[in-house]
Every structure is written in C-alpha cells, then in structure tokens.
C-alpha positions as a Markdown table, in Angstrom:
| # | Residue | x | y | z |
|---|---|---|---|---|
| 1 | Met | 0.0 | 0.1 | 0.0 |
| 2 | Asn | 1.2 | 3.6 | -1.1 |
| 3 | Gln | 2.2 | 5.6 | 1.8 |
| 4 | Val | 2.2 | 9.7 | 1.9 |
| 5 | Leu | 5.4 | 10.6 | 3.6 |
| 6 | Cys | 5.0 | 14.3 | 3.4 |
| 7 | Glu | 2.8 | 17.1 | 1.6 |
| 8 | Met | 2.6 | 20.7 | 1.0 |
| 9 | Glu | -0.4 | 22.8 | 0.0 |
| 10 | Phe | -0.1 | 26.0 | -2.5 |
| 11 | Pro | -1.7 | 29.1 | -1.9 |
| 12 | Ser | -4.2 | 28.5 | -4.7 |
| 13 | Gly | -5.2 | 25.1 | -3.0 |
| 14 | Gln | -3.3 | 22.4 | -5.0 |
| 15 | Gln | -1.3 | 19.8 | -3.1 |
| 16 | Leu | 1.8 | 18.0 | -3.6 |
| 17 | Gln | 2.9 | 14.9 | -1.9 |
| 18 | Ile | 5.8 | 12.7 | -1.7 |
| 19 | Val | 4.5 | 9.0 | -1.7 |
| 20 | Glu | 6.4 | 5.8 | -1.2 |
| 21 | Gly | 5.0 | 3.0 | -3.4 |
| 22 | Asp | 4.2 | 1.4 | -6.4 |
| 23 | Ile | 2.9 | 4.1 | -9.1 |
| 24 | Thr | 0.8 | 1.3 | -10.7 |
| 25 | Glu | -1.4 | 1.2 | -7.7 |
| 26 | Glu | -2.0 | 4.9 | -7.4 |
| 27 | Arg | -5.6 | 5.8 | -7.6 |
| 28 | Val | -5.3 | 9.1 | -9.2 |
| 29 | Asp | -6.9 | 10.3 | -12.5 |
| 30 | Ala | -3.5 | 9.6 | -14.5 |
| 31 | Ile | 0.0 | 8.3 | -13.9 |
| 32 | Val | 2.9 | 9.5 | -15.7 |
| 33 | Asn | 5.0 | 6.9 | -17.5 |
| 34 | Pro | 8.9 | 8.1 | -17.8 |
| 35 | Ala | 8.6 | 6.8 | -21.7 |
| 36 | Asn | 11.1 | 6.9 | -24.5 |
| 37 | Thr | 10.3 | 8.9 | -27.8 |
| 38 | Asn | 9.0 | 5.9 | -29.3 |
| 39 | Leu | 6.7 | 4.5 | -26.7 |
| 40 | Ile | 8.4 | 1.3 | -26.6 |
| 41 | His | 7.7 | 0.0 | -22.9 |
| 42 | Gly | 10.2 | -2.6 | -22.5 |
| 43 | Gly | 12.0 | -2.0 | -19.1 |
| 44 | Gly | 11.9 | 0.1 | -15.9 |
| 45 | Val | 8.8 | 1.8 | -14.9 |
| 46 | Ala | 7.4 | 1.6 | -18.6 |
| 47 | Gly | 7.8 | -2.2 | -18.6 |
| 48 | Leu | 6.1 | -2.5 | -15.1 |
| 49 | Ile | 3.2 | -0.5 | -16.2 |
| 50 | Val | 2.6 | -2.6 | -19.2 |
| 51 | Arg | 2.7 | -5.8 | -17.5 |
| 52 | Lys | 0.4 | -4.8 | -14.7 |
| 53 | Gly | -1.9 | -2.8 | -17.0 |
| 54 | Gly | -1.8 | -5.1 | -20.0 |
| 55 | Ala | -0.9 | -5.4 | -23.7 |
| 56 | Glu | -3.5 | -2.9 | -24.7 |
| 57 | Ile | -1.4 | 0.1 | -23.2 |
| 58 | Gln | 1.4 | -0.8 | -25.6 |
| 59 | Val | -1.1 | -1.4 | -28.7 |
| 60 | Glu | -2.4 | 2.2 | -27.8 |
| 61 | Ser | 1.1 | 3.7 | -27.6 |
| 62 | Asn | 2.1 | 2.0 | -30.9 |
| 63 | Asp | -1.1 | 3.6 | -32.5 |
| 64 | Trp | -0.2 | 7.1 | -31.0 |
| 65 | Ile | 3.0 | 7.0 | -32.7 |
| 66 | Lys | 1.7 | 6.0 | -36.0 |
| 67 | Lys | -0.6 | 8.9 | -35.9 |
| 68 | His | 1.5 | 11.4 | -34.3 |
| 69 | Gly | 5.1 | 10.5 | -34.6 |
| 70 | Pro | 7.7 | 10.3 | -31.9 |
| 71 | Val | 7.0 | 11.8 | -28.6 |
| 72 | Arg | 8.6 | 15.4 | -27.7 |
| 73 | His | 9.8 | 16.4 | -24.2 |
| 74 | Ala | 7.3 | 19.3 | -24.1 |
| 75 | Glu | 4.3 | 17.4 | -25.6 |
| 76 | Pro | 3.6 | 13.9 | -23.8 |
| 77 | Ala | 1.5 | 11.5 | -25.2 |
| 78 | Tyr | -1.5 | 9.8 | -23.5 |
| 79 | Thr | -3.2 | 6.5 | -23.6 |
| 80 | Gly | -5.9 | 4.5 | -21.7 |
| 81 | Ala | -4.6 | 2.6 | -18.4 |
| 82 | Gly | -5.7 | -0.8 | -19.3 |
| 83 | Lys | -6.2 | -2.6 | -15.9 |
| 84 | Leu | -4.8 | -0.1 | -13.9 |
| 85 | Pro | -6.8 | 1.7 | -11.2 |
| 86 | Cys | -6.4 | 5.2 | -13.2 |
| 87 | Gln | -8.2 | 6.4 | -16.1 |
| 88 | Tyr | -5.0 | 7.6 | -18.3 |
| 89 | Ile | -1.3 | 6.9 | -18.6 |
| 90 | Ile | 0.6 | 10.2 | -19.6 |
| 91 | His | 3.9 | 9.2 | -21.5 |
| 92 | Ala | 6.5 | 11.8 | -20.7 |
| 93 | Val | 9.8 | 11.7 | -22.3 |
| 94 | Gly | 12.6 | 12.8 | -20.0 |
| 95 | Pro | 16.1 | 13.4 | -21.3 |
| 96 | Val | 19.0 | 10.8 | -21.3 |
| 97 | Trp | 21.9 | 12.1 | -19.0 |
| 98 | Gly | 24.5 | 13.4 | -21.2 |
| 99 | Glu | 22.4 | 14.4 | -24.4 |
| 100 | Gly | 22.5 | 18.1 | -23.5 |
| 101 | Glu | 20.1 | 20.6 | -22.2 |
| 102 | Glu | 18.8 | 17.9 | -19.7 |
| 103 | Asp | 17.6 | 20.4 | -16.8 |
| 104 | Ala | 15.4 | 22.3 | -19.4 |
| 105 | Lys | 14.3 | 18.8 | -21.0 |
| 106 | Leu | 13.2 | 17.4 | -17.8 |
| 107 | Ala | 11.5 | 20.4 | -16.5 |
| 108 | Ser | 9.6 | 20.8 | -19.8 |
| 109 | Ala | 8.5 | 17.0 | -19.6 |
| 110 | Val | 7.0 | 17.6 | -16.1 |
| 111 | Met | 5.2 | 20.8 | -17.2 |
| 112 | Gly | 3.8 | 19.3 | -20.4 |
| 113 | Ser | 2.5 | 16.2 | -18.3 |
| 114 | Leu | 0.7 | 18.9 | -16.3 |
| 115 | Arg | -0.5 | 20.6 | -19.3 |
| 116 | Val | -1.9 | 17.2 | -20.7 |
| 117 | Ala | -3.6 | 16.5 | -17.5 |
| 118 | Glu | -5.3 | 19.7 | -17.6 |
| 119 | Ser | -6.5 | 19.5 | -21.3 |
| 120 | Leu | -7.9 | 16.1 | -20.2 |
| 121 | Lys | -9.7 | 18.0 | -17.2 |
| 122 | Leu | -7.9 | 15.8 | -14.8 |
| 123 | Glu | -8.0 | 16.8 | -10.8 |
| 124 | Ser | -5.0 | 14.3 | -9.9 |
| 125 | Leu | -2.0 | 12.6 | -11.3 |
| 126 | Ala | 1.2 | 10.6 | -9.9 |
| 127 | Leu | 4.8 | 11.3 | -11.1 |
| 128 | Pro | 7.7 | 9.2 | -11.0 |
| 129 | Ala | 11.1 | 10.3 | -10.7 |
| 130 | Ile | 11.3 | 10.8 | -14.5 |
| 131 | Ser | 14.7 | 10.1 | -16.1 |
| 132 | Thr | 16.4 | 8.9 | -12.7 |
| 133 | Gly | 16.6 | 5.2 | -13.7 |
| 134 | Leu | 17.5 | 3.7 | -17.0 |
| 135 | Phe | 18.2 | 7.6 | -18.3 |
| 136 | Gly | 20.7 | 8.1 | -15.7 |
| 137 | Phe | 19.7 | 11.7 | -14.4 |
| 138 | Pro | 21.2 | 12.6 | -11.2 |
| 139 | Ile | 18.6 | 12.1 | -8.6 |
| 140 | Glu | 19.1 | 15.2 | -6.4 |
| 141 | Arg | 19.2 | 17.3 | -9.6 |
| 142 | Ala | 16.1 | 15.7 | -10.9 |
| 143 | Ala | 14.2 | 16.1 | -7.5 |
| 144 | Glu | 14.8 | 19.6 | -7.3 |
| 145 | Ile | 13.8 | 20.4 | -11.1 |
| 146 | Ile | 10.7 | 18.2 | -10.7 |
| 147 | Tyr | 9.6 | 20.4 | -7.5 |
| 148 | Asn | 10.4 | 23.5 | -9.1 |
| 149 | Ala | 8.4 | 22.7 | -12.4 |
| 150 | Val | 5.3 | 21.7 | -10.3 |
| 151 | Glu | 5.5 | 24.7 | -8.2 |
| 152 | Asp | 6.1 | 27.1 | -11.4 |
| 153 | Tyr | 3.1 | 25.5 | -12.9 |
| 154 | Phe | 0.8 | 26.3 | -10.1 |
| 155 | Thr | 2.1 | 29.5 | -9.4 |
| 156 | Lys | 1.5 | 30.5 | -12.9 |
| 157 | Lys | -1.8 | 28.7 | -13.1 |
| 158 | Leu | -3.8 | 29.6 | -10.1 |
| 159 | Asp | -7.1 | 28.4 | -11.7 |
| 160 | Ser | -5.7 | 25.0 | -12.4 |
| 161 | Gly | -8.2 | 22.0 | -12.0 |
| 162 | Ile | -5.5 | 19.8 | -10.9 |
| 163 | Arg | -5.8 | 19.6 | -7.3 |
| 164 | Leu | -3.1 | 16.9 | -6.3 |
| 165 | Val | 0.2 | 16.0 | -7.6 |
| 166 | Arg | 1.8 | 12.8 | -5.9 |
| 167 | Leu | 5.6 | 12.1 | -6.4 |
| 168 | Thr | 5.4 | 8.6 | -6.2 |
| 169 | Leu | 8.8 | 6.7 | -5.5 |
| 170 | Tyr | 9.5 | 3.2 | -4.8 |
| 171 | Asp | 13.6 | 3.2 | -4.4 |
| 172 | Gln | 14.8 | 4.1 | -1.1 |
| 173 | Pro | 17.8 | 6.0 | -2.4 |
| 174 | Ile | 15.6 | 8.0 | -4.6 |
| 175 | Ile | 13.0 | 8.5 | -1.7 |
| 176 | Glu | 15.7 | 9.7 | 0.6 |
| 177 | Ala | 17.0 | 12.1 | -2.2 |
| 178 | Phe | 13.6 | 13.7 | -2.7 |
| 179 | Leu | 12.9 | 13.9 | 1.0 |
| 180 | Asp | 16.4 | 15.7 | 1.3 |
| 181 | Ile | 15.7 | 18.2 | -1.3 |
| 182 | Trp | 12.1 | 18.7 | 0.2 |
| 183 | Arg | 13.6 | 19.6 | 3.3 |
| 184 | Ala | 16.4 | 21.8 | 2.2 |
| 185 | Glu | 14.8 | 23.6 | -0.7 |
| 186 | Lys | 11.3 | 23.9 | 0.3 |
| 187 | Gly | 11.7 | 24.3 | 4.1 |
| 188 | Asn | 9.3 | 21.4 | 4.8 |
| 189 | Gly | 9.7 | 19.1 | 7.7 |
| 190 | Ala | 9.0 | 15.5 | 6.6 |
C-alpha cells in the first residue's frame, strides 16, 4: 500500500505529496510513465506499467506513434490505463543524461505532463522520478527540477483544475534524495 511521507499545499489550494510506493497502484486520474520517444515500454517503470496494466497500453502507444510520430519532451502522449486503477497514462519523455540541455528537458517533460492532465480535465496525477532510472539523470538534481516545475506550474496557473500531484517513488535512495531536497529547498519538515 502506498504511503504519503509528506505534503504541502500551494496558496491556490493544490497539493503536492511525496509518496512511497508503486505508481501502478495509485488511485489518481492519471499516472505519468517515464517513456522513450517511440513509446516502446520494455523496461523500468514503463515495462512495469505494461505488465500490470496489460498489452492494450502498448497497442495504444503504437497507434499514438503511427498517428503523431515520436513523442517530444514538451508534448507528452497519453493512452488509456488498461487494468490499472487510473483512467489515463501520460507518457512523458525525460532526457537521457549526457544528451545536452537535460535540466530544461526534464522541466519541460513535467510541465508538459501537467498541461496534458489539464487538457484532459483531470484533478489528480502521480509522477515518478522521471529520467533517474535507465536514463541516468542525477537523482538530487532531478528532485529539485521536478519540485520547481510543479511549483512554477501552479504559481502561473492559479485556476488549475489539478488539485493533487503525487511524486510516487519506490526506491529508498530516490525517496531519501527527494526528501532531502524537500527539506532543504522547500523548508518542509518530513
């Protein structure tokens, strides 16, 4: 069972939480899949999502690529969620460490995910630590960028229909890194 470790509320009423657990078990409107540009969901979190959610997620992803072409950082794709407890999966392409402009690309992927959720009129979503696994992005740096992107989005979009963003993390070193940045950068006790 997923457990909320800490949370904060923005002046506009939206909440941000750090959650320890399995993103595929989140009961939110959408989860974010840290995808590659061609939406081939073979390994990491993407592979887990398809294994738990069903092959229809990969089929819908293939159809998305045929219709729209490769996914860009700022413009995530979305599909249904198969057998998962959410409605949608937002497929955000984070940067591969070393490809250049990684910070901007990661922020763009997070902001793009929030924009897609907004366009789908969703109220809640769960984000993983995008790019910190197979793509090699330094965890502490990613944590700060992800926090700042969510905060920036809600600061600029006070009328957002998104009420809850959950940073759903499963690996203890990633959880600790996010909590450390949370405490240091955001001044929140956890």
